[in-house]
N, C-alpha and C positions, 0 to 999 in steps of 0.2 A: 296283529290290522298290518296292512299294508299301509305304508306311506307315504302322502299325496304325490303325485307326479312332477309340482313345481319344489317341495321340500327333498325330492330325490336329486330333480336337474342342479336345483343349489349346490349339495353337495357336490356332485359331480363335478360341475365350474370350479367350482374348487380347490377340489385335489387335483384337477388340472392345471391350473394356477400357479400351485403348490410345484407338480412338479415342474412347471416351465421357469421356474421362480431359480431353485434350486438346479436346475443343470445348465445353468449360464455358470454358476457358481463356483459345481463342477469340474466341467469343464477348464476353468479360470487353476482352479486348484492343480490338475493334471498341469497346464502350462505352467503353473508359477515352480512346479516338484523341480529340488527341495529346498525347501523354504526353512526349516529349520535341521537340529542333527538328525542323521542317521544311525541306526542301532545294527552292530553285526552280533548276531551271536553266535557260539560257537562250542559244544559238546564234550568238551576235553577242555580238562587245566591247564592253563599257564605255564608255559613256555614247552606243550609239546606240540610237534610235527604241526596238526591242523590249527592251534592258538598261532604260531608263526607265519602260518602263512598270512591268516586273516590280517596279524599286523601289518602283513608287508601291502599287502592289497590294501588295508586302511588310511597308509599313510599315501599312497596314492590317489583312488579316489576322490578322499577328501579333497585335493586339488582338482580333480577334474569337476567333482559338479559343486564347490563354491561351500561346501557343507565342513564339519565336520565331522568323522566319519566313529563310532569309538565303539571300540570289540570288545565285548559281555559275555563275560566267563561263565555257562550254565552248565560244570561236569556232571555227567550221571550217567549210567543205562545204556553207558557206551553210545552213546549224541541221542540221546533218545526224549532225553529234561531236555535239552534247549529247542530241538523239533517237536515237538507236542505244547511250549513256547512259542513258537513261530507261526506253527499252523494256526492256533486260536488266536492271533493279535488281529488290532484290525490290516485289511490289506488296502494299504496307504503308500506302502515304499519303503515306512519306514523303520520296520522293523524286519530283517532280513536274516537270512542262514545260512552262515558258512559251514559248510558238511561236507561228509565225504561219501566212497563205498558202503560201507558199513553202514549206512539209511536202508540201502537195500535188502545186506545181508537180514537185519533186524526183521523186515517184513516177513524174509523168507525161516526164518526161525518162530518168529509170535506173528502168524497171520491177522491171530484176533486178536493180540492188544498193540502192536505199534502200527503209529503213523504209520499211512498208504503214500511212500514219497508221491506216487504219481497223480495223484488224486488233491492232494490235504497242498500242493505250491504249485508255483508257476514259476518253471525254469528260467535263471535268469542268463547265466554265463557259465560254461566252463573256464577251471583256474590255471590248476597244476595238474599233477599226477607226482605222487609218493613215494617213490623208491622203498625196498622195505629188503632189508641186513641179517642174514642169517649170523650170530654170537657165539664166540665161546670164548673160556679163557683161555690163556695163554701155552695151559698145558694138557689141551684136549688135544688127542692122538690125530689134527684133520688139518690140514692147512687151503685145501680147493673145494669143489662142489664135489667129486669125484670122492675126493675125501671123506667128503660128512657123509654120500650117499654108502661107503663101504661103512663108514662109523653103525649107522645107523641096521644096516643088513646083518652088524657083526653082534651087535646087541639088542635083539630084541625086548623092546617093553624093559630093558633098563636103562633106557636115555630120559630125560625131561625136555621140554622145552619153555619159556614163560613165555607170555603174547601181555600186549597190555584189555585181555581180555574176551569172552567166550564169546565171538561173533565177530568179531573185530577183523578185519582181512588178513592180519598179522596168524590170529586164530585161523583161519583160513586156509591160507596161503600153504600155512605146515601142513595141513589135513589132505592138499591137493596135492603137496610133495609125498605125504604118508603114502596116499590113494595110489599115486606112478611107480612108484619107487616098491612100492607094497611090503614098508616097511613100517612099524612099530614104536612110537617115543612119546610119554606121561605130558600131560595137556595142563601147564599149571599157569593161571588164570594172574595177571600182577593188576594195578593200577596204572600204572601209564612204566617209559623206561629208565624213570627217574629210581623207580625200585627194582626192576630186572635188572638195569646194567648192575649196583655194587652183587647180585646176589649171584650172576654168572660169572664178575673175576674171583667175588669166596670161594664160586664153586658149587652152591646150596641147590643151583641147578644149571647142566649144560650146558644147555642152550637157549637162548634168548634170539628174539626178532621184534628190531628194533629199527624205525626210522633211519636212513643213507645219514640224515644230519648228526643224531646221536651215536650211531656207528663208528661212523668217519675223526669223532673229536675224541673218542676215547681209543678209538684205534692206530693213533696220532702220537695218543699219550701214554701209550703199550701196556692197555688193561687192559685191553680185551684184542680177539684176534677176529679180524670181518671172514668169513669165512662164503658165504652166495650172497649173491643181487638177487630177489625174488625177479626183476625188471627181466624183461631175452635182451636187450641189449646193454653194457655198460652204459656205463652214466660220468657225462663230461666233467672232471676233472674230481673221477673215482675211479679210472680205467682199471686201478692194481686190483681193485673188486671183481673177478669173475659173475657172472649169471650163472645158474644153476641148471638154466639149459645148454651147460657145456658137458652137462651130466646128465641133466635130463630132455632131451630135445621135447622143444618147442615150449617147453615153460615159461609160464610169464603170467605175478600174480602181482597187480601196481595199483593202489590204491585209487582211485580222483575225484577231487577235489572241487567241489562247485559251489555258486551262489542261489540260494532259493528263495524268493519271494509265498508270502499266504498267496495261496487261493485265492482267486477273484481281484486282484491286484492289474487297473487297467495296463492292458498292453502301450501307450504311452507310454508310464511309468516304468515296465520290465526292460522296453525297447532303449527308454533313454540309459538307465542303468548297465543295461547289459553293451551298449555303446562307451558308457564310458570307462568301462573294465576294462573293453579291448584295448583304450589306449592309455591307458594302466598298467595295463603288464604290458605295453611298449615301451615303454620311458625307461631310460638307459637305468636307473636307479635301481629297476623294480629287477628288469634282467640281471644287473650285479646281483643283489639281493636274494634274488634264485639261485642263485648260483652258486651262494655262500652258503645259501641252506641247503642245499639239494633238494632244491623242487622245479624240475624243468616247469614250466611255462606249457597248457595247452589248454590255447585260448577254445574253446566252442560258443559258437549265436545258443538264442534258446531253441532255436529246435532242432538242433543238435546234439544239444545234449539231453534234451528230452527223450529222440531215440538212446542215444547213448547209456542215459536212464534206465529206459524197458529193456534194453537187449541184457546188460547188465545183476539187472532185478531178474531174469530168464535164467542167467550163467549163474548167480551161485543159487536160487531156487532145486537148479537141476545138482547141482554141490550135495547141498545140504539132505534133501531127498537120498541122492547116491551114497553119502558117506554115514543116513540115518542119528544125523546130528540134532539136537535137545537145547533149548536158550541157556540150561544146568552142563552143560560143554558134553567132554565125551572121557 
């Protein structure tokens, strides 16, 4: 039975009044942002490269926004646990994700199960790049990128390399190296550099792929040998570590770290965050900290980051298909 016209009108007017009342409050909430602490979720354990970058950012971002910015580690599934939590969070700018290129790789490896980074999030800003280094123990018969390639060719299937997990850029980078040099080495996934380095030192695994921070610290202590940088160019402060491109022309694998907000976060909030990030990264303390951690600053605005993520996603999808990689490894 149809409702009387006057009843429909009353309900329509009531709904309109409620919408009108809420709109100023919603706008005010955006204008007042932020008015409480902000959480930065990180999908990796404390002490790793992504965690260190997030904490470096949080210190300065807190000063720019006038509110505490707290790093919260949700380790597991190559960053997917934290990504899923942020994707499901309220789109109000108070729960954000500090992630990296593995987010796009996970989508390529598990298209039906992983969070789609291009639709589940609003890009906020690009932050840093994370140079990766291939390490060995001091007994390994290689000292340069060319030596490394030579040993891979001399020992097909006899060498193994450790990374922080299947689907990480560390893993994918070495797969690209194998493809470019027509070599083979066994992949051994670990949970992080803290487990990889001791096994490389002891010789349980011949090679490891770790962050520049982990590599230089251990190399300076004489515990490991830093054989090759996966970035195309030498990194300031670590010029003694030569790029793989010296032996494999054009080789360049370098994870990008970025800040994301849940999809649906108002543009006013993401714009405010992006501007605050840019200023935070320009501070002398951040510059010094990034150099100390081996994390070159690489700021991108929201639109630039969106394009970079799209391009990188397509790149890694091609690599996954060419190498016939799966989420279980190879």
